[in-house]
MARGU-75672 format. One record per residue (C-alpha): residue number from 0; residue in three letters; x, y, z. Coordinates in steps of 0.25 Angstrom, whole numbers, plus 2048, in hexadecimal, padded with zeros to 3 digits. Layout:
REM MARGU-75672
+-----+-----+-----+-----+-----+
:   n : res :  px :  py :  pz :
+-----+-----+-----+-----+-----+
: NUM : ALA :   X :   Y :   Z :
...
+-----+-----+-----+-----+-----+
REM end
This chain:
REM MARGU-75672
+-----+-----+-----+-----+-----+
:   n : res :  px :  py :  pz :
+-----+-----+-----+-----+-----+
:   0 : MET : 1DF : 799 : 9C7 :
:   1 : GLN : 1E3 : 791 : 9D5 :
:   2 : HIS : 1ED : 79E : 9D7 :
:   3 : SER : 1E3 : 7A7 : 9D7 :
:   4 : GLN : 1DB : 7A2 : 9DE :
:   5 : ASN : 1E5 : 79E : 9E9 :
:   6 : ARG : 1E9 : 7AE : 9EA :
:   7 : ARG : 1DC : 7B2 : 9EB :
:   8 : ASN : 1DB : 7A8 : 9F6 :
:   9 : PHE : 1E6 : 7AE : 9FD :
:  10 : LEU : 1E0 : 7BC : 9FE :
:  11 : LYS : 1D3 : 7B9 : A01 :
:  12 : SER : 1D9 : 7B0 : A0F :
:  13 : ALA : 1E4 : 7BB : A10 :
:  14 : SER : 1D9 : 7C3 : A1A :
:  15 : ALA : 1DA : 7B5 : A25 :
:  16 : SER : 1E9 : 7B5 : A22 :
:  17 : ALA : 1EA : 7C4 : A26 :
:  18 : VAL : 1E2 : 7C1 : A34 :
:  19 : ALA : 1EC : 7B4 : A35 :
:  20 : ALA : 1F9 : 7BC : A34 :
:  21 : SER : 1F2 : 7C7 : A3E :
:  22 : LEU : 1F4 : 7BC : A47 :
:  23 : THR : 201 : 7B5 : A45 :
:  24 : PRO : 20A : 7C0 : A41 :
:  25 : HIS : 216 : 7BA : A43 :
:  26 : LEU : 213 : 7AE : A38 :
:  27 : PHE : 20A : 7B9 : A2E :
:  28 : PRO : 213 : 7C6 : A2D :
:  29 : THR : 20D : 7D2 : A29 :
:  30 : THR : 212 : 7D5 : A1D :
:  31 : SER : 212 : 7C8 : A14 :
:  32 : ALA : 21A : 7C4 : A08 :
:  33 : PHE : 20C : 7C5 : A01 :
:  34 : ALA : 20D : 7D6 : A03 :
:  35 : GLN : 21C : 7D6 : A02 :
:  36 : GLY : 21C : 7D0 : 9F3 :
:  37 : LYS : 224 : 7C4 : 9F8 :
:  38 : SER : 21B : 7B8 : 9F7 :
:  39 : ASN : 21B : 7B1 : 9EB :
:  40 : SER : 20D : 7A8 : 9EE :
:  41 : PRO : 204 : 7A9 : 9E2 :
:  42 : ASN : 1FA : 7A8 : 9ED :
:  43 : GLU : 1FF : 7B5 : 9F4 :
:  44 : ARG : 200 : 7BF : 9EA :
:  45 : VAL : 1F6 : 7C7 : 9E4 :
:  46 : THR : 1F2 : 7C8 : 9D6 :
:  47 : PHE : 1F1 : 7D7 : 9D0 :
:  48 : GLY : 1EA : 7E0 : 9C6 :
:  49 : CYS : 1F1 : 7EB : 9C2 :
:  50 : ILE : 1E9 : 7F7 : 9BD :
:  51 : GLY : 1F0 : 803 : 9BA :
:  52 : THR : 201 : 801 : 9B5 :
:  53 : GLY : 206 : 810 : 9B4 :
:  54 : ALA : 212 : 814 : 9BA :
:  55 : ARG : 20E : 813 : 9C8 :
:  56 : TRP : 20A : 805 : 9C5 :
:  57 : GLY : 219 : 801 : 9C2 :
:  58 : ILE : 21B : 805 : 9B1 :
:  59 : ALA : 224 : 812 : 9B3 :
:  60 : SER : 22E : 808 : 9B1 :
:  61 : THR : 233 : 803 : 9A3 :
:  62 : ASP : 239 : 7F5 : 9A9 :
:  63 : ARG : 233 : 7F2 : 9B5 :
:  64 : LEU : 227 : 7F3 : 9BD :
:  65 : GLY : 226 : 7FD : 9CA :
:  66 : GLY : 21B : 801 : 9D3 :
:  67 : ILE : 20D : 7FA : 9D6 :
:  68 : GLY : 20F : 7F1 : 9C9 :
:  69 : ARG : 21C : 7EC : 9D1 :
:  70 : GLN : 217 : 7EC : 9DE :
:  71 : VAL : 20A : 7E2 : 9D8 :
:  72 : LEU : 217 : 7D9 : 9D2 :
:  73 : ARG : 21C : 7D9 : 9E1 :
:  74 : PHE : 20E : 7D4 : 9E8 :
:  75 : GLY : 208 : 7CD : 9DE :
:  76 : ASP : 203 : 7C8 : 9D0 :
:  77 : LEU : 1FF : 7D3 : 9C5 :
:  78 : ALA : 1F5 : 7CB : 9BC :
:  79 : VAL : 1F0 : 7D6 : 9B3 :
:  80 : VAL : 1F3 : 7E6 : 9B0 :
:  81 : SER : 1E8 : 7F1 : 9AB :
:  82 : ASP : 1EB : 7FE : 9A7 :
:  83 : LEU : 1E5 : 807 : 99D :
:  84 : ASP : 1F3 : 80B : 997 :
:  85 : SER : 1F5 : 7FD : 98F :
:  86 : GLU : 205 : 801 : 98E :
:  87 : ARG : 207 : 803 : 99B :
:  88 : MET : 1FD : 7F8 : 99E :
:  89 : GLU : 207 : 7EE : 997 :
:  90 : LYS : 215 : 7F4 : 99D :
:  91 : ALA : 20F : 7F0 : 9A9 :
:  92 : ARG : 20C : 7E2 : 9A4 :
:  93 : VAL : 21A : 7E2 : 99F :
:  94 : LEU : 222 : 7E6 : 9AC :
:  95 : SER : 219 : 7DE : 9B5 :
:  96 : GLY : 21F : 7D3 : 9B0 :
:  97 : GLY : 216 : 7D0 : 9A2 :
:  98 : THR : 20B : 7C7 : 9A7 :
:  99 : ALA : 200 : 7D0 : 9AD :
: 100 : LYS : 1F3 : 7D0 : 9A4 :
: 101 : MET : 1EE : 7DF : 99D :
: 102 : SER : 1E2 : 7E5 : 99F :
: 103 : GLU : 1DD : 7F4 : 99B :
: 104 : ASP : 1D1 : 7F2 : 9A2 :
: 105 : TYR : 1D3 : 7F0 : 9B3 :
: 106 : ARG : 1C6 : 7E9 : 9B4 :
: 107 : ARG : 1CC : 7DD : 9AD :
: 108 : ILE : 1D7 : 7DD : 9B8 :
: 109 : LEU : 1CB : 7DD : 9C2 :
: 110 : ASP : 1C2 : 7D2 : 9BB :
: 111 : ARG : 1CD : 7C8 : 9C0 :
: 112 : LYS : 1CD : 7BF : 9CA :
: 113 : ASP : 1DD : 7BB : 9CD :
: 114 : ILE : 1DE : 7CC : 9D0 :
: 115 : ASP : 1E0 : 7CD : 9DE :
: 116 : ALA : 1E3 : 7DC : 9DD :
: 117 : VAL : 1E5 : 7E8 : 9D4 :
: 118 : THR : 1EE : 7F5 : 9D5 :
: 119 : ILE : 1E8 : 801 : 9CF :
: 120 : VAL : 1F2 : 80C : 9CA :
: 121 : THR : 1E9 : 814 : 9C1 :
: 122 : PRO : 1E7 : 822 : 9C1 :
: 123 : ASP : 1E0 : 827 : 9CC :
: 124 : HIS : 1D2 : 82A : 9C7 :
: 125 : TRP : 1D1 : 81A : 9C5 :
: 126 : HIS : 1D5 : 814 : 9D1 :
: 127 : THR : 1C9 : 815 : 9D8 :
: 128 : LYS : 1C0 : 80B : 9CB :
: 129 : ILE : 1CA : 802 : 9CA :
: 130 : ALA : 1CB : 803 : 9D9 :
: 131 : ILE : 1BE : 7FE : 9DB :
: 132 : ASP : 1BD : 7F5 : 9D0 :
: 133 : ALA : 1C8 : 7EF : 9D4 :
: 134 : MET : 1C3 : 7EC : 9E2 :
: 135 : LYS : 1B5 : 7E8 : 9DE :
: 136 : ALA : 1BA : 7DF : 9D5 :
: 137 : GLY : 1C1 : 7D8 : 9E3 :
: 138 : LYS : 1D0 : 7DD : 9E1 :
: 139 : ASP : 1D9 : 7E4 : 9EC :
: 140 : VAL : 1DE : 7EF : 9E5 :
: 141 : TYR : 1EB : 7F8 : 9E7 :
: 142 : CYS : 1EA : 807 : 9E1 :
: 143 : GLU : 1F4 : 812 : 9DD :
: 144 : LYS : 1F1 : 81F : 9E5 :
: 145 : PRO : 1EA : 827 : 9E5 :
: 146 : LEU : 1DC : 820 : 9E5 :
: 147 : THR : 1D2 : 827 : 9E1 :
: 148 : LEU : 1D0 : 833 : 9D8 :
: 149 : THR : 1C5 : 83A : 9E1 :
: 150 : ILE : 1C0 : 839 : 9F0 :
: 151 : GLU : 1B3 : 830 : 9ED :
: 152 : GLU : 1BB : 827 : 9E6 :
: 153 : GLY : 1C5 : 822 : 9F2 :
: 154 : LYS : 1B5 : 822 : 9F9 :
: 155 : GLN : 1B1 : 815 : 9EF :
: 156 : ILE : 1C0 : 80E : 9F0 :
: 157 : CYS : 1BC : 80D : 9FF :
: 158 : GLN : 1B0 : 809 : 9FD :
: 159 : VAL : 1B3 : 7FF : 9F2 :
: 160 : VAL : 1C0 : 7FA : 9FC :
: 161 : ARG : 1B5 : 7F9 : A09 :
: 162 : GLU : 1AC : 7F1 : 9FF :
: 163 : THR : 1B4 : 7E7 : 9FA :
: 164 : GLY : 1BF : 7E6 : A05 :
: 165 : ARG : 1CB : 7E6 : 9FA :
: 166 : VAL : 1D9 : 7E9 : 9FD :
: 167 : PHE : 1DC : 7F7 : 9F7 :
: 168 : GLN : 1EA : 7FC : 9F9 :
: 169 : VAL : 1EB : 80B : 9F5 :
: 170 : GLY : 1FC : 80D : 9EE :
: 171 : THR : 200 : 818 : 9F8 :
: 172 : GLN : 20C : 812 : 9FA :
: 173 : GLN : 213 : 81C : A05 :
: 174 : ARG : 20B : 813 : A0F :
: 175 : SER : 213 : 806 : A0C :
: 176 : ILE : 222 : 80A : A06 :
: 177 : TYR : 22B : 816 : A08 :
: 178 : ASN : 232 : 80F : A14 :
: 179 : ASN : 228 : 811 : A1B :
: 180 : GLN : 22A : 81E : A1C :
: 181 : PHE : 21A : 824 : A1A :
: 182 : LEU : 216 : 819 : A25 :
: 183 : LYS : 221 : 820 : A30 :
: 184 : PHE : 21B : 82C : A2C :
: 185 : ILE : 20E : 827 : A31 :
: 186 : GLY : 212 : 821 : A3D :
: 187 : LEU : 219 : 82D : A41 :
: 188 : ALA : 20E : 835 : A41 :
: 189 : HIS : 205 : 82C : A47 :
: 190 : SER : 20F : 829 : A52 :
: 191 : GLY : 20B : 838 : A59 :
: 192 : ARG : 21A : 839 : A59 :
: 193 : LEU : 218 : 847 : A4F :
: 194 : GLY : 20D : 84B : A5B :
: 195 : LYS : 1FE : 850 : A53 :
: 196 : ILE : 200 : 851 : A45 :
: 197 : LYS : 1FD : 85F : A40 :
: 198 : ARG : 1FF : 85E : A33 :
: 199 : VAL : 205 : 856 : A27 :
: 200 : THR : 20A : 85C : A18 :
: 201 : VAL : 209 : 853 : A0C :
: 202 : ALA : 210 : 858 : 9FF :
: 203 : ILE : 210 : 850 : 9F3 :
: 204 : GLY : 215 : 856 : 9E7 :
: 205 : ASP : 20F : 862 : 9DD :
: 206 : GLY : 207 : 85D : 9D3 :
: 207 : PRO : 20C : 85A : 9C4 :
: 208 : THR : 207 : 865 : 9BB :
: 209 : SER : 205 : 866 : 9AC :
: 210 : GLY : 203 : 86F : 9A1 :
: 211 : PRO : 1F9 : 86C : 995 :
: 212 : ILE : 1FB : 85C : 992 :
: 213 : PRO : 1F5 : 85D : 982 :
: 214 : VAL : 1EA : 852 : 97F :
: 215 : ALA : 1F2 : 845 : 97A :
: 216 : GLU : 1ED : 838 : 975 :
: 217 : ALA : 1EC : 82E : 981 :
: 218 : PRO : 1F6 : 821 : 97E :
: 219 : SER : 1F0 : 816 : 975 :
: 220 : THR : 1F5 : 80D : 982 :
: 221 : LEU : 1EB : 814 : 98B :
: 222 : ASN : 1DE : 814 : 98D :
: 223 : TRP : 1DA : 823 : 990 :
: 224 : ASN : 1CA : 822 : 990 :
: 225 : GLN : 1CC : 817 : 99A :
: 226 : TRP : 1D7 : 81D : 9A1 :
: 227 : LEU : 1CF : 829 : 9A4 :
: 228 : GLY : 1C5 : 821 : 9AC :
: 229 : GLN : 1BC : 82A : 9B4 :
: 230 : ALA : 1C3 : 838 : 9B0 :
: 231 : PRO : 1BC : 840 : 9A5 :
: 232 : LEU : 1C0 : 83B : 997 :
: 233 : VAL : 1CB : 844 : 991 :
: 234 : ASP : 1D8 : 844 : 987 :
: 235 : PHE : 1E4 : 840 : 98B :
: 236 : ARG : 1F1 : 848 : 98C :
: 237 : MET : 1FF : 848 : 98C :
: 238 : LYS : 20B : 84F : 98B :
: 239 : ALA : 219 : 84A : 98A :
: 240 : ASP : 223 : 850 : 994 :
: 241 : ASP : 231 : 84D : 99A :
: 242 : SER : 22A : 847 : 9A5 :
: 243 : PRO : 229 : 837 : 9A9 :
: 244 : TRP : 21B : 839 : 9A4 :
: 245 : ASN : 214 : 840 : 99A :
: 246 : LYS : 20B : 84A : 99F :
: 247 : THR : 1FD : 842 : 99B :
: 248 : ARG : 1EE : 842 : 99F :
: 249 : GLY : 1F1 : 833 : 9A4 :
: 250 : HIS : 1F9 : 82A : 9AA :
: 251 : TYR : 204 : 82F : 9B6 :
: 252 : GLU : 1FE : 83C : 9B3 :
: 253 : PHE : 1F0 : 839 : 9B7 :
: 254 : ARG : 1F4 : 83E : 9C6 :
: 255 : TRP : 1F3 : 84D : 9C0 :
: 256 : TRP : 1E7 : 84D : 9BB :
: 257 : PHE : 1D9 : 84E : 9C5 :
: 258 : GLU : 1D2 : 845 : 9BA :
: 259 : TYR : 1DB : 839 : 9BE :
: 260 : SER : 1E1 : 83D : 9CC :
: 261 : GLY : 1E3 : 847 : 9D6 :
: 262 : GLY : 1F1 : 84C : 9D3 :
: 263 : LYS : 1FC : 84A : 9DE :
: 264 : LEU : 1F2 : 84F : 9EA :
: 265 : THR : 1EE : 840 : 9E7 :
: 266 : ASP : 1F9 : 839 : 9E1 :
: 267 : TRP : 202 : 83E : 9EB :
: 268 : GLY : 1F9 : 842 : 9F6 :
: 269 : ALA : 1F4 : 833 : 9F4 :
: 270 : HIS : 203 : 82F : 9FB :
: 271 : HIS : 205 : 83B : A05 :
: 272 : VAL : 1F8 : 83F : A09 :
: 273 : ASP : 1F7 : 831 : A0D :
: 274 : ILE : 201 : 830 : A16 :
: 275 : ALA : 1FE : 83E : A1C :
: 276 : GLN : 1F1 : 83C : A1F :
: 277 : TRP : 1F4 : 82E : A24 :
: 278 : ALA : 200 : 835 : A2D :
: 279 : ILE : 1F5 : 83F : A34 :
: 280 : GLY : 1EB : 833 : A37 :
: 281 : MET : 1DF : 836 : A2C :
: 282 : ASP : 1E1 : 82E : A21 :
: 283 : HIS : 1D4 : 827 : A26 :
: 284 : SER : 1CD : 833 : A25 :
: 285 : GLY : 1D1 : 843 : A1F :
: 286 : PRO : 1D1 : 851 : A1F :
: 287 : ASP : 1C6 : 85B : A23 :
: 288 : ARG : 1CB : 866 : A1D :
: 289 : ILE : 1D2 : 868 : A10 :
: 290 : GLU : 1D7 : 875 : A0B :
: 291 : PRO : 1DF : 879 : 9FE :
: 292 : ILE : 1EB : 885 : 9FE :
: 293 : MET : 1E6 : 889 : 9F1 :
: 294 : GLU : 1F2 : 892 : 9EF :
: 295 : GLU : 1FB : 887 : 9EE :
: 296 : VAL : 1F3 : 87C : 9E5 :
: 297 : GLU : 1F6 : 87D : 9D5 :
: 298 : PHE : 1F0 : 877 : 9CB :
: 299 : PRO : 1F7 : 873 : 9BC :
: 300 : SER : 1E9 : 878 : 9B5 :
: 301 : PRO : 1E0 : 884 : 9B9 :
: 302 : MET : 1D4 : 87E : 9C4 :
: 303 : GLU : 1C5 : 881 : 9C2 :
: 304 : LYS : 1BB : 87C : 9CD :
: 305 : GLY : 1C6 : 872 : 9D0 :
: 306 : MET : 1C7 : 86E : 9C3 :
: 307 : PRO : 1D3 : 870 : 9BA :
: 308 : THR : 1CD : 87A : 9AE :
: 309 : LEU : 1DA : 873 : 9A4 :
: 310 : ASP : 1DA : 865 : 9A0 :
: 311 : ASP : 1E9 : 863 : 999 :
: 312 : ARG : 1F1 : 863 : 9A6 :
: 313 : TYR : 1F1 : 85B : 9B2 :
: 314 : ASN : 1E9 : 863 : 9BC :
: 315 : THR : 1EC : 85B : 9CA :
: 316 : ALA : 1F2 : 867 : 9D4 :
: 317 : SER : 202 : 869 : 9D4 :
: 318 : LYS : 201 : 870 : 9DF :
: 319 : PHE : 1F9 : 870 : 9EB :
: 320 : ARG : 1F5 : 871 : 9F9 :
: 321 : ILE : 1EC : 86D : A04 :
: 322 : ARG : 1EA : 86D : A12 :
: 323 : CYS : 1E1 : 862 : A18 :
: 324 : PHE : 1DC : 861 : A25 :
: 325 : PHE : 1DA : 856 : A2E :
: 326 : ALA : 1D1 : 853 : A39 :
: 327 : ASN : 1DC : 850 : A44 :
: 328 : GLY : 1E1 : 85E : A40 :
: 329 : VAL : 1EC : 85A : A38 :
: 330 : GLU : 1EE : 862 : A2B :
: 331 : MET : 1F4 : 85B : A1F :
: 332 : ASP : 1FB : 865 : A13 :
: 333 : ILE : 1FB : 85F : A05 :
: 334 : ARG : 204 : 865 : 9FB :
: 335 : ASP : 20B : 865 : 9EF :
: 336 : ARG : 217 : 869 : 9F6 :
: 337 : ALA : 21B : 86C : A05 :
: 338 : ASP : 22A : 875 : A02 :
: 339 : ASP : 228 : 87C : A0E :
: 340 : LEU : 228 : 86F : A16 :
: 341 : GLY : 234 : 869 : A10 :
: 342 : PHE : 22F : 85F : A06 :
: 343 : GLU : 228 : 85E : 9F8 :
: 344 : ASN : 223 : 850 : 9F9 :
: 345 : GLY : 21E : 849 : A08 :
: 346 : ILE : 215 : 84A : A13 :
: 347 : MET : 21A : 853 : A21 :
: 348 : LEU : 211 : 84F : A2E :
: 349 : GLU : 213 : 859 : A39 :
: 350 : GLY : 20F : 857 : A47 :
: 351 : GLU : 20F : 85E : A54 :
: 352 : LYS : 21D : 858 : A57 :
: 353 : GLY : 224 : 857 : A4A :
: 354 : ARG : 222 : 853 : A3B :
: 355 : ILE : 227 : 848 : A33 :
: 356 : PHE : 228 : 849 : A23 :
: 357 : VAL : 226 : 83C : A1B :
: 358 : ASN : 227 : 83A : A0A :
: 359 : ARG : 22C : 82E : A03 :
: 360 : GLY : 23B : 833 : A05 :
: 361 : LYS : 23C : 835 : A13 :
: 362 : LEU : 235 : 834 : A21 :
: 363 : THR : 23B : 841 : A2A :
: 364 : GLY : 237 : 847 : A37 :
: 365 : LYS : 23B : 848 : A44 :
: 366 : ALA : 233 : 83B : A48 :
: 367 : VAL : 238 : 834 : A3E :
: 368 : GLU : 247 : 835 : A42 :
: 369 : GLU : 242 : 831 : A51 :
: 370 : LEU : 23C : 824 : A4B :
: 371 : ALA : 24A : 81F : A4C :
: 372 : ASN : 24A : 81E : A5B :
: 373 : ASN : 239 : 821 : A5D :
: 374 : PRO : 234 : 816 : A51 :
: 375 : LEU : 224 : 815 : A50 :
: 376 : PRO : 21D : 80B : A58 :
: 377 : GLU : 221 : 7FD : A52 :
: 378 : GLY : 215 : 7F8 : A47 :
: 379 : THR : 212 : 807 : A44 :
: 380 : ILE : 215 : 806 : A35 :
: 381 : GLU : 20E : 7F8 : A34 :
: 382 : LYS : 202 : 7FD : A3A :
: 383 : LEU : 202 : 809 : A31 :
: 384 : TYR : 203 : 7FF : A26 :
: 385 : LYS : 1F7 : 7F8 : A2C :
: 386 : GLY : 1FE : 7ED : A34 :
: 387 : LYS : 207 : 7E8 : A27 :
: 388 : GLN : 215 : 7EA : A25 :
: 389 : PRO : 21A : 7F6 : A1B :
: 390 : GLY : 21D : 7F1 : A0E :
: 391 : ALA : 219 : 7F3 : 9FC :
: 392 : HIS : 20D : 7F9 : 9FD :
: 393 : MET : 207 : 7F0 : 9F2 :
: 394 : GLY : 20D : 7E5 : 9FC :
: 395 : ASN : 203 : 7EC : A07 :
: 396 : PHE : 1F7 : 7EA : 9FC :
: 397 : VAL : 1FC : 7DC : 9F8 :
: 398 : GLU : 1FB : 7D9 : A08 :
: 399 : CYS : 1ED : 7DE : A0A :
: 400 : ILE : 1E9 : 7D6 : A00 :
: 401 : ALA : 1EB : 7CA : A09 :
: 402 : ASP : 1E6 : 7CE : A15 :
: 403 : ARG : 1DA : 7D8 : A11 :
: 404 : GLU : 1DF : 7E4 : A1A :
: 405 : GLN : 1E1 : 7F2 : A16 :
: 406 : PRO : 1EE : 7F7 : A0D :
: 407 : VAL : 1F7 : 800 : A15 :
: 408 : SER : 1F1 : 80A : A09 :
: 409 : ASP : 1E3 : 807 : A0B :
: 410 : VAL : 1D7 : 80E : A02 :
: 411 : PHE : 1D2 : 813 : A0D :
: 412 : THR : 1DB : 81C : A13 :
: 413 : HIS : 1E0 : 823 : A04 :
: 414 : HIS : 1D4 : 825 : A02 :
: 415 : ARG : 1D3 : 82F : A0F :
: 416 : ILE : 1E1 : 833 : A0B :
: 417 : LEU : 1DE : 836 : 9FA :
: 418 : THR : 1D2 : 83D : 9FF :
: 419 : THR : 1DA : 848 : A06 :
: 420 : CYS : 1E0 : 84A : 9F8 :
: 421 : HIS : 1D4 : 84A : 9F1 :
: 422 : LEU : 1CD : 855 : 9FB :
: 423 : ALA : 1DC : 85B : 9F8 :
: 424 : ASN : 1D9 : 85B : 9E9 :
: 425 : ILE : 1CA : 861 : 9EA :
: 426 : ALA : 1CD : 86C : 9F3 :
: 427 : ILE : 1DA : 872 : 9E9 :
: 428 : ARG : 1D1 : 86F : 9DD :
: 429 : LEU : 1C5 : 878 : 9E3 :
: 430 : GLY : 1CD : 882 : 9EA :
: 431 : ARG : 1C8 : 882 : 9F9 :
: 432 : PRO : 1C8 : 879 : A05 :
: 433 : LEU : 1BE : 86D : A0A :
: 434 : ARG : 1B9 : 867 : A16 :
: 435 : TRP : 1BA : 857 : A15 :
: 436 : ASP : 1B2 : 84E : A1E :
: 437 : PRO : 1BC : 842 : A1F :
: 438 : LYS : 1B0 : 83A : A25 :
: 439 : LYS : 1A5 : 83C : A1C :
: 440 : GLU : 1AF : 83E : A10 :
: 441 : GLN : 1A9 : 84B : A0A :
: 442 : ILE : 1AE : 858 : A08 :
: 443 : LEU : 1A5 : 862 : A11 :
: 444 : GLY : 19F : 870 : A0C :
: 445 : ASP : 1A4 : 86F : 9FD :
: 446 : PRO : 19A : 866 : 9F5 :
: 447 : GLU : 1A1 : 869 : 9E7 :
: 448 : ALA : 1AF : 865 : 9EF :
: 449 : ASN : 1A8 : 85A : 9F4 :
: 450 : ALA : 1A4 : 853 : 9E6 :
: 451 : TRP : 1B2 : 853 : 9E2 :
: 452 : GLN : 1B5 : 845 : 9EA :
: 453 : SER : 1AF : 83F : 9DD :
: 454 : ARG : 1B1 : 842 : 9CE :
: 455 : GLU : 1A7 : 840 : 9C2 :
: 456 : GLN : 1AC : 834 : 9BD :
: 457 : ARG : 1AD : 830 : 9AB :
: 458 : LYS : 1A1 : 826 : 9A8 :
: 459 : GLY : 1A4 : 818 : 9A7 :
: 460 : PHE : 1AF : 81A : 9B2 :
: 461 : GLU : 1A6 : 81D : 9BE :
: 462 : ILE : 1AB : 817 : 9CC :
: 463 : THR : 1A1 : 810 : 9D3 :
: 464 : VAL : 1A2 : 807 : 9DF :
+-----+-----+-----+-----+-----+
REM end
């Protein structure tokens, strides 16, 4: 009991410590041992509850923990895991050391007073409800991307963050890792060295397709009704093949069903549109016009009035191209591939004086080459990282739990960039251009499209704020 109370006192007094650190920078370095995962003091370790324990959380391997689960153990203590698949939950418990408690019902985690923070690594359609419940229970939140299923859900999460003051980190790790090359890309974009920015091209890869996936018995370890949550009650489907994952209507493949996600446009758009919109200085705003290039759009299922006519196969877009226009004069071209520009995954920024390119493997362009003799001004990267030293994404979250500052991937900018992705999906599903008011967050002159900001939610799983 004393251990828990001491840790909570540490977290509550962290704001005062942060002020002192700002006044005495040589005595209190910006990146603490706490944030680097090097502190062994139990008073300085966050107690985590982990909700959702699939491959992204870290159980893809049979013999070692990876992903977010490994980061949790590096930066804190894992008290309890929760998953609607008991087999996955047990594997997570074993791979994380065998001491964590287990609970199918995530609300039991939120009831515990010793839990400081939760990670949410569930299918997208569960993110918002769990996150809001967690914040209202006094927990800080690390939630995987894409944060929301709809634009309305993003508004709801932002409202609750403001009301509760909780620290909320979204799992867009490109803001933290990959040798800072995305931060350097942003720094160059903002430096003026490319001249006035005219255009940014974002390629995020084709979306998967499937043929018919037959109805099957849900695994006995999976609570299928609960897994569906707010989405319609439908049969489980699975088709075994030679891929690492069988084609299913569940687990990893939820990404390719509109009922639970937004396909590649939100799954990878959450990463690359995030960087692109930040680079053009519109990460607190959004486009005012969205134009789908429908001759370059394909869906695995025929579509009628924006809805798939077949319910036995993936239904998110497999091919797509959408042009987004911003008030500052920049055009963003979101595509599956940019073969004509020489890349299939990455971000190309074009200005009057040159262009630069970035993806997870490289950062190129003349302005990049010139950094050797003309580096960015001192402190540029740290300023982009909100005054902290870049490091592990989970480390940034933990440091912000201590000082109560906004993390590098804050909920407000993520909501804005993901709104762009949601608008792109609405445009290609309805097959027409949209006008968007970023201040009022409304689609203009098209009541049908504007209604797509939210979805009907199954009784018992409604999201309220």
